[in-house]
C-alpha positions, 0 to 999 in steps of 0.5 A: 371734480376733475375729469379723472374723478368724474370717470371714477365717480360715474363708474360708481353711480352706474353700479355696474361693478356689481356684476362682477361679484361672486355670490357663491356661498361657501361653507367652512364651518363644518371643516373647521369643526372637524379639524378641531381648530379654535375660534381664533385660528378659524378667524385667521383661516377664513380670512386667508380663504377669502383672500384666495377667493377675491379676484383683483378688479383694477379699472382704467386710470385706478389709483386706489383699488380694492373692490370686493368680488366675493359677497358672502362671508361664511360663518365660522361656527356650525349651526350647532355650535352657534346654538350652543354659544347662544345658549351659554353666552350673551351675544351682542349684535352677532358677537363680532368685533366692530364699532371701534377705531384701529390705530391706522396711523401707526400701521400705515407709518411703519408697515406690516413687516413691522408688525410682524417682527413685533408679533414674532418678538412677542411670541418668544415670551409664550409657550408654543401651546399657550392661547397667547402664542395661538392668537399671535400666530393667528395674527401672522396668518392674517398679515400673510392674507393681506399680502395675497390681496396686495400682491394680486392687485399689483399684478392686476395694476401691472397688467391694466397699465396702472403704474402708479397703483403698481408702484405703490403696492411694491412698498405697501403694505409690507413697508410703511407709506412713504407719502400721502398717496401710498398712505391712502392706498394702505389705508384702503387696504386695511379698511378692505381687510376688516371688512373681509374679516367680518368686522362691522362698522370700521370707523376710520378715526382721526383721518387728518391726524394720522395722514396729516404728516405724510400730507404736509411732507409731500406738499412741502417737497412738492411731490403734491400740490394741493390740487393733486391732494384733493384729486387723490383724497376724492378718489379715496373717498369714492373707493370707500363707497364701492362695497357700501351695499356689502357692509352690514347694518340696519338699512343700506348706508349704516356702515359706520364708515365715519372720520373725525377732523380737527380737534384740541391738542394735549396743550389745549390748542385747536388744530384744524389744518389744511388736510381737514379743510381739504376733506370737507372740500372733497366731501362737499365736491362728491356728495357721496354717503361715505365717508361720514364727516365728523368735526371736533369743535370748541369755543375757540374754533374760527368761524371759517370752519363753522362756514365750511361745515354749513356748506356740507349741511346745505349739500344735504348730505346730513353731516358734518356732525360736531362734537364739542371738546370743551364737554367731551375731553373732560367728560372722558377724563371724569369717566376714567380715560387717561387725559391723552387718550381723552384728547385723542377721542374719535367717534364710533360708527355713529356718535359714540366717543371712543379712543383709537387703537386702545379701546374695546368699548361696546358703546351700543350694547343696549338701549332703554325706552324712557317713555316706557318707564314713565308708563310703568310708573303711571300704572303704579301710581295709586296712592301717589299724593304729590308729583315728587312721589310720582317721579320717585316711581320713575327713578325706580323704574329707570334704576331697575331698567339699568340694573337689568341691562347690566345683568343681562349683558354679563358672560359676553361672547365676542368672536376673535378678530386677529386682523383687528388685533394687528391694528391694536398695540395692546394686542401685540404686546400682550398676546391677547386677541381684541375679542378678549378686551382693550385698555377701555371696556366700557359699555354704552346704553342709549336712552331713547324717547327722552323728549317724549318722556320729559313731555309726558312728565310735564303733562302728569305734572300739570294736569294731575297735580297742578290744575287737577284736570284729571286723575291717574285712573282717567289717564290710564283709561285714556292711554289704554283706549289709545285716546279713543273717547278721550279727545278732551284729555289728549288735547290737555296733554298736547297743551302741556309744556314741551321740551324745545320751547326753552320752557323751565317747566318742561326743561327741568324734567329733561335735566332731571332724566339726564342726571338720573340716567347717568347716576343709575349707570354709574352704580354698575360695572361690567365683567370686563371692569369697565363702566356703563356710560349713559347716552342720549342717542338712540340709534334705531331704537327710536323706531324699535322701541316705540313700535309696540309702545302704547299711547303715552302721556304727552299725547302720542298715540300707540306706535308713533315713533320717538324722535331720533336722539336728543331732539324734541318729540315728533310733531311738537311745534317749537319756537325755533331752532334757538330755543331747541338749542337753549332747551337741550343744552340745560343738562350737564352733558358731561354727565351723560357722555356716551354721545348722542346729538341734538338733531335739527332739521332745516328747510333747504330754503334757509341755505338759499343765500349766503345770509341764511348759511351764515345764520346757521353757522352762528347757530352751530357756534352758539350751541358749542358756546352753551356746552352742547356736546354733539350737534347734527343738522340736516337739509331737508325738503318734505316735497322733494322726498315725497316726489322721490317716494313717488318716482324713486328712479328719478332720484336715485342718488338723493341722500338723507340722514337717518339717525347718525348715518346718511343713506340713499332715501330710496334704499331705506325701508318705508318706516325710515322714510316715513320718519325722515318725511315727518321730522320738523323743518326750521325755516328761520 
């Protein structure tokens, strides 16, 4: 990195800027209630209030700006109103808009004044006392709030002698960006405003696609060299990390600031341009947790992209995450997405496939525990004579659980987000806040512990029906006792075939679970007209759903966590990474395409020479050719992690992949640290 970038990088890692924050807990809801403001009016008024309270912080030689100084975001509803809301409605994840992708490209290109003119034109179609008019009016208030922030930063940039930032803010956000640098400043402001609005997990979408034209024009005109563009990109990436501790998530780092690179165009041509490559280089150089890098790949992708991606894996960042266009695009079309939108897909905060600027999908509405379903079937198995009869009990429990989730998510309440609506084309044309829905309104259900469940089924199949080592009564007693006094039976369960070894006996059960999960979801529609999408991801549920689950028939003891996502069960010894890939590409993943990567952990020694790195790159290519839909690789070292735990001050900036986000190891809670340490390392 250049000296300029190094200075900004060091400022970030020092964390000294956090002392500038105002932690005052402002109260707005009571006043909103007394004034009789609607929810959308409250959202706009709060953003205006926050913009007034924020202070502009511009450091020496700053070219990007926008660092949060007010750490507390006041609630929109009073305590009584919130209780009434939760009594009356289904409220998911506090009921805010998040985990979607805005149409950043249109706004960055055209500017907020253009959006203002469109909003005013749309207002002419509605009565002044209509809900649509109020929602469009709230969007205008939010645009004004963005101008307040931009003008503060321009004034401070002039004061600090940061002429480039001041010049950029003389144009953006009111007008569209005239070049790549202005586009970065504009995009940073939009991202900042979404967080200030209370939106969560704001993904940056297809960054190289919507910023690529500005980049290419500047390179062609000589306004930028590749080196100066790399420097700017690194400054922008660093800026995304300044407020990461304020972005709400399950753990530090779970903030959803992911971006997508590459992908097929509607003509079927794979495109991975210079800006995409430059982004990988910037991330490799910086080694920061944000932005999380995703790469769209396909069978025709050049080997060089795999090799460059593997360099990031070697760096220990836990990304890039790969998504396979050959599987995902036809899967989305089969799920009802228009073909153009399917070709334009990106990912949400973690891995779920969504369309930028079009959808109000909630891709993580709930999750089910596959091992729990098998355990329920074991409890019900009294007069079962064949394995197929037993599996029918599992399938029935699966259908029941999906039905329960579908019913429990009805009557949903989502808080308005008028600034997000400014970045969504349909909202401006229809006068409808994004909280009321988008072009796509599908819900996703995660499936946790699927490998444990398949292994438990294999154990039941072998030990009860094939070899008759014990019966269901004995199995139930062993599970209830957490195997205390049943060491022989547990040894037989652990010895049964396991997924991840390219073993047809176990793998065909994995295939059945995936397909039956998909079929169960296909039976239901949500109240917004969307479908339920089955997924192989787990999010945090691999820890949450395993905490209280008793011992399971695969030999797992009570409380032991599941594997994260679509991966072999913890502690299972496999025949190597290739056998895992062969097992986990057997299901038709087009049928289970809410996202959820196969996750592989490699010992960092694998990457110590070029041969090892090229072998890993070839493994990624094999996964894509076998029609895997999503893959994520980690470079880990148990000894280093254990040392970091013992001496955290000496390892402040050690980064690990948690589920599908990366965080600083020593900022994680103990249970997530434990899980990372226990994961299997491949060394071939």
